DOFIRO-548739 format. One record per residue (C-alpha): x, y, z; residue number from 1; chain. Coordinates in steps of 0.25 Angstrom, whole numbers, plus 5000, padded with zeros to 4 digits. Layout:
# DOFIRO-548739
  east  north    up    k  c
     X      Y     Z  NUM  A
...
# end
This chain:
# DOFIRO-548739
  east  north    up    k  c
  5220   5309  5234    1  A
  5206   5305  5239    2  A
  5206   5294  5249    3  A
  5196   5287  5240    4  A
  5206   5285  5228    5  A
  5213   5272  5227    6  A
  5228   5274  5227    7  A
  5239   5263  5225    8  A
  5242   5263  5240    9  A
  5228   5259  5243   10  A
  5227   5248  5232   11  A
  5226   5237  5242   12  A
  5213   5243  5247   13  A
  5208   5245  5233   14  A
  5211   5231  5229   15  A
  5205   5225  5241   16  A
  5192   5233  5240   17  A
  5191   5228  5225   18  A
  5193   5214  5230   19  A
  5182   5215  5240   20  A
  5173   5220  5229   21  A
  5177   5209  5219   22  A
  5174   5198  5229   23  A
  5159   5203  5230   24  A
  5157   5201  5215   25  A
  5149   5190  5210   26  A
  5157   5178  5204   27  A
  5152   5181  5190   28  A
  5158   5195  5190   29  A
  5172   5190  5194   30  A
  5183   5192  5183   31  A
  5189   5179  5177   32  A
  5202   5178  5169   33  A
  5207   5167  5160   34  A
  5221   5163  5165   35  A
  5232   5157  5157   36  A
  5241   5147  5163   37  A
  5251   5154  5171   38  A
  5261   5143  5169   39  A
  5262   5146  5154   40  A
  5268   5159  5157   41  A
  5280   5153  5164   42  A
  5290   5163  5170   43  A
  5287   5174  5160   44  A
  5280   5187  5163   45  A
  5266   5189  5156   46  A
  5269   5193  5142   47  A
  5265   5206  5134   48  A
  5256   5197  5125   49  A
  5243   5197  5132   50  A
  5250   5201  5144   51  A
  5239   5207  5153   52  A
  5228   5197  5150   53  A
  5238   5185  5152   54  A
  5244   5191  5165   55  A
  5230   5193  5170   56  A
  5226   5178  5167   57  A
  5239   5173  5174   58  A
  5237   5182  5186   59  A
  5222   5178  5187   60  A
  5227   5163  5188   61  A
  5236   5166  5199   62  A
  5226   5175  5206   63  A
  5216   5163  5206   64  A
  5226   5155  5214   65  A
  5227   5166  5225   66  A
  5239   5174  5220   67  A
  5239   5189  5220   68  A
  5245   5193  5207   69  A
  5251   5207  5202   70  A
  5257   5210  5188   71  A
  5272   5213  5188   72  A
  5275   5221  5175   73  A
  5288   5217  5169   74  A
  5297   5229  5170   75  A
  5304   5233  5157   76  A
  5309   5246  5163   77  A
  5314   5252  5177   78  A
  5300   5259  5179   79  A
  5300   5268  5191   80  A
  5286   5271  5191   81  A
  5281   5257  5194   82  A
  5282   5248  5206   83  A
  5289   5235  5205   84  A
  5286   5220  5210   85  A
  5297   5211  5213   86  A
  5294   5196  5210   87  A
  5298   5185  5219   88  A
  5303   5171  5214   89  A
  5293   5162  5206   90  A
  5291   5155  5193   91  A
  5282   5164  5186   92  A
  5273   5169  5180   93  A
  5270   5176  5193   94  A
  5280   5178  5204   95  A
  5278   5181  5219   96  A
  5278   5196  5222   97  A
  5291   5199  5230   98  A
  5290   5214  5232   99  A
  5283   5227  5227  100  A
  5292   5239  5225  101  A
  5287   5253  5223  102  A
  5292   5262  5211  103  A
  5307   5261  5212  104  A
  5318   5271  5208  105  A
  5324   5268  5194  106  A
  5337   5261  5198  107  A
  5328   5251  5206  108  A
  5318   5249  5195  109  A
  5330   5246  5186  110  A
  5334   5235  5195  111  A
  5320   5229  5196  112  A
  5319   5228  5181  113  A
  5333   5222  5179  114  A
  5330   5211  5189  115  A
  5317   5206  5182  116  A
  5311   5203  5196  117  A
  5303   5216  5197  118  A
  5290   5220  5189  119  A
  5282   5233  5188  120  A
  5271   5233  5198  121  A
  5258   5234  5189  122  A
  5249   5235  5201  123  A
  5240   5225  5195  124  A
  5235   5213  5203  125  A
  5227   5200  5201  126  A
  5221   5192  5213  127  A
  5208   5187  5218  128  A
  5201   5197  5227  129  A
  5200   5187  5239  130  A
  5215   5184  5238  131  A
  5219   5199  5239  132  A
  5209   5202  5250  133  A
  5215   5190  5258  134  A
  5229   5194  5256  135  A
  5226   5209  5259  136  A
  5219   5204  5272  137  A
  5232   5196  5276  138  A
  5242   5208  5273  139  A
  5233   5220  5274  140  A
  5221   5217  5282  141  A
  5218   5232  5285  142  A
  5217   5235  5270  143  A
  5207   5224  5269  144  A
  5199   5228  5280  145  A
  5199   5243  5275  146  A
  5195   5237  5261  147  A
  5183   5229  5267  148  A
  5178   5241  5275  149  A
  5179   5250  5263  150  A
  5172   5240  5255  151  A
  5161   5238  5265  152  A
  5158   5253  5266  153  A
  5159   5255  5251  154  A
  5147   5261  5243  155  A
  5143   5258  5229  156  A
  5139   5269  5219  157  A
  5135   5264  5206  158  A
  5147   5257  5200  159  A
  5156   5263  5211  160  A
  5160   5257  5225  161  A
  5164   5269  5234  162  A
  5173   5265  5245  163  A
  5171   5270  5259  164  A
  5181   5282  5261  165  A
  5182   5280  5276  166  A
  5185   5265  5275  167  A
  5195   5267  5263  168  A
  5203   5277  5270  169  A
  5206   5268  5282  170  A
  5214   5259  5272  171  A
  5229   5261  5272  172  A
  5236   5263  5259  173  A
  5243   5250  5254  174  A
  5245   5245  5240  175  A
  5241   5231  5236  176  A
  5256   5228  5233  177  A
  5260   5230  5248  178  A
  5247   5226  5255  179  A
  5246   5212  5248  180  A
  5255   5209  5237  181  A
  5268   5210  5244  182  A
  5264   5202  5256  183  A
  5255   5190  5250  184  A
  5262   5177  5246  185  A
  5252   5176  5234  186  A
  5257   5189  5227  187  A
  5262   5186  5212  188  A
  5268   5196  5202  189  A
  5265   5192  5188  190  A
  5275   5198  5178  191  A
  5268   5205  5166  192  A
  5274   5210  5153  193  A
  5263   5217  5146  194  A
  5267   5231  5143  195  A
  5261   5236  5156  196  A
  5261   5250  5161  197  A
  5254   5256  5172  198  A
  5254   5269  5165  199  A
  5257   5276  5178  200  A
  5264   5288  5172  201  A
  5263   5298  5161  202  A
  5276   5292  5154  203  A
  5270   5278  5155  204  A
  5257   5283  5149  205  A
  5265   5289  5138  206  A
  5271   5276  5135  207  A
  5258   5269  5134  208  A
  5252   5279  5124  209  A
  5255   5280  5109  210  A
  5264   5292  5105  211  A
  5264   5301  5093  212  A
  5275   5302  5083  213  A
  5283   5311  5092  214  A
  5282   5301  5104  215  A
  5271   5309  5111  216  A
  5259   5305  5118  217  A
  5249   5317  5117  218  A
  5235   5317  5124  219  A
  5225   5328  5124  220  A
  5227   5342  5119  221  A
  5242   5342  5116  222  A
  5251   5349  5106  223  A
  5266   5346  5106  224  A
  5278   5351  5098  225  A
  5292   5345  5097  226  A
  5288   5335  5108  227  A
  5291   5320  5109  228  A
  5289   5308  5118  229  A
  5279   5316  5127  230  A
  5266   5313  5133  231  A
  5257   5325  5133  232  A
  5243   5324  5139  233  A
  5233   5336  5140  234  A
  5220   5335  5147  235  A
  5214   5349  5147  236  A
  5222   5358  5139  237  A
  5232   5360  5127  238  A
  5246   5355  5131  239  A
  5258   5359  5122  240  A
  5272   5353  5122  241  A
  5284   5358  5115  242  A
  5298   5351  5114  243  A
  5295   5340  5125  244  A
  5301   5327  5125  245  A
  5298   5315  5134  246  A
  5288   5322  5143  247  A
  5275   5320  5149  248  A
  5265   5332  5149  249  A
  5251   5330  5155  250  A
  5241   5340  5157  251  A
  5228   5338  5165  252  A
  5218   5348  5171  253  A
  5226   5347  5184  254  A
  5240   5348  5181  255  A
  5251   5347  5170  256  A
  5263   5337  5171  257  A
  5275   5339  5162  258  A
  5287   5329  5165  259  A
  5297   5321  5157  260  A
  5292   5307  5155  261  A
  5303   5301  5163  262  A
  5299   5309  5176  263  A
  5284   5307  5176  264  A
  5284   5299  5188  265  A
  5289   5311  5196  266  A
  5275   5316  5195  267  A
  5273   5310  5208  268  A
  5282   5320  5215  269  A
  5274   5331  5209  270  A
  5261   5325  5214  271  A
  5267   5324  5228  272  A
  5271   5339  5227  273  A
  5257   5342  5223  274  A
  5250   5335  5234  275  A
  5260   5341  5244  276  A
  5257   5355  5240  277  A
  5242   5352  5241  278  A
  5238   5355  5227  279  A
  5224   5351  5223  280  A
  5230   5343  5211  281  A
  5234   5332  5220  282  A
  5220   5328  5224  283  A
  5210   5334  5215  284  A
  5209   5335  5199  285  A
  5204   5347  5192  286  A
  5193   5337  5187  287  A
  5187   5329  5197  288  A
  5178   5317  5195  289  A
  5166   5313  5203  290  A
  5155   5303  5202  291  A
  5146   5313  5196  292  A
  5156   5318  5186  293  A
  5167   5328  5188  294  A
  5171   5342  5190  295  A
  5183   5350  5184  296  A
  5188   5362  5192  297  A
  5191   5372  5180  298  A
  5194   5385  5188  299  A
  5195   5390  5202  300  A
  5200   5403  5209  301  A
  5197   5411  5222  302  A
  5184   5407  5227  303  A
  5179   5400  5214  304  A
  5180   5387  5207  305  A
  5175   5382  5193  306  A
  5172   5367  5190  307  A
  5166   5360  5178  308  A
  5156   5349  5184  309  A
  5153   5337  5175  310  A
  5142   5328  5180  311  A
  5139   5315  5174  312  A
  5125   5311  5169  313  A
  5118   5307  5182  314  A
  5129   5313  5190  315  A
  5125   5320  5204  316  A
  5134   5328  5212  317  A
  5132   5327  5227  318  A
  5122   5336  5234  319  A
  5131   5346  5242  320  A
  5134   5360  5247  321  A
  5146   5369  5249  322  A
  5149   5378  5260  323  A
  5159   5387  5254  324  A
  5156   5388  5239  325  A
  5144   5391  5229  326  A
  5143   5385  5215  327  A
  5138   5390  5202  328  A
  5134   5379  5192  329  A
  5133   5381  5176  330  A
  5128   5369  5168  331  A
  5136   5369  5155  332  A
  5132   5355  5150  333  A
  5120   5346  5154  334  A
  5109   5348  5164  335  A
  5111   5348  5179  336  A
  5101   5345  5191  337  A
  5105   5355  5202  338  A
  5102   5354  5216  339  A
  5103   5367  5225  340  A
  5098   5367  5239  341  A
  5083   5363  5237  342  A
  5082   5366  5222  343  A
  5085   5356  5210  344  A
  5085   5361  5196  345  A
  5091   5358  5182  346  A
  5102   5366  5176  347  A
  5105   5365  5161  348  A
  5116   5370  5152  349  A
  5120   5385  5154  350  A
  5112   5385  5167  351  A
  5118   5388  5181  352  A
  5115   5388  5196  353  A
  5122   5393  5208  354  A
  5124   5385  5221  355  A
  5126   5394  5233  356  A
  5135   5390  5245  357  A
  5129   5380  5254  358  A
  5118   5376  5244  359  A
  5115   5361  5243  360  A
  5118   5357  5228  361  A
  5119   5346  5218  362  A
  5122   5344  5203  363  A
  5116   5332  5195  364  A
  5116   5328  5181  365  A
  5103   5323  5177  366  A
  5106   5322  5162  367  A
  5113   5312  5153  368  A
  5124   5321  5149  369  A
  5136   5326  5157  370  A
  5133   5339  5165  371  A
  5144   5350  5165  372  A
  5143   5361  5175  373  A
  5152   5373  5178  374  A
  5153   5375  5193  375  A
  5158   5388  5199  376  A
  5161   5387  5214  377  A
  5163   5400  5222  378  A
  5166   5402  5237  379  A
  5176   5402  5248  380  A
  5180   5388  5247  381  A
  5179   5378  5235  382  A
  5185   5365  5240  383  A
  5179   5352  5237  384  A
  5177   5349  5252  385  A
  5167   5360  5253  386  A
  5155   5351  5251  387  A
  5143   5345  5259  388  A
  5138   5333  5252  389  A
  5123   5329  5255  390  A
  5120   5319  5245  391  A
  5129   5311  5235  392  A
  5125   5301  5225  393  A
  5139   5295  5225  394  A
  5140   5292  5240  395  A
  5151   5303  5241  396  A
  5155   5311  5254  397  A
  5165   5322  5257  398  A
  5170   5332  5247  399  A
  5169   5326  5233  400  A
  5159   5335  5224  401  A
# end
């Protein structure tokens, strides 16, 4: 996983970066929420009727008074795929946060649900930006310092804010739960009973979608026979299932997953094995998205690789060269502006060009429609890190195409 991707362990950094950005917004652009009287809710969790909106209003009122609020979902089952929050003593509707617990085994989850003092950890928070930063500075000042350094070194690109990689990588990984919420005296958990799900597994996605008369949820190019209560998802090809019950079947361009619904959480064990074995699926999808569009690796073999490039209108690939591979480009849709060494020319549909090893080159889409190119790479080394970048409209450096 790229160091530039936000992951849960770095949530404290991500939230602090966002808070720094929000504090620079003009007052007129700040979000305002109507707040119901929290006392009218007495000691009951926020109900299903109007749940999310009502909860947001209650939380906003508490946050205005300096509290850091997280939503605790009323647990209706011993779910082992969620973390839990233990509440402290209080009158409600919100309670002091006593403890955050990682995903528990089934027997412990059953105890949590039976006690009534534990809620599913929704990962949703409401607080004022300056209050969060103050508490982060008190309990994790190194994360706040890293956030400020990354913020000051960030660059803007149209609607994007691109964080400085070097400063980002200096920050240690820590969740907001443990960096701030479990340490501050102002953390509150607000119980919420609103039919919430984080849709964090294939089985929970199955539960959230309408099923057919056989209890199946079918998406994409799918055919089934004598199959019941299954989720079958196809992305790029026909998927057929016969005699299946209570299973998850998911096909993507990268891989196919087949598992009983009750064991889909075990996919994390497979992911760990894939990473340990060094397979490319752990770090790179077959279809990869870039600021200029995307590329899909449709075939590869000894000393060759074939990709389909999709370039958005106005999209421009970096001006670059490769030490170990040549490239052949065939335009199948749209018009391309090609740079090859000191020449710049247009290619239309059904036209092609050749980029020799070591040639400086670039693709641009000057049109108003998407540009599609089939690229055939050939050479002794075809890795994405064989790139020398000279110019880039998106401020990128390194090995991204």
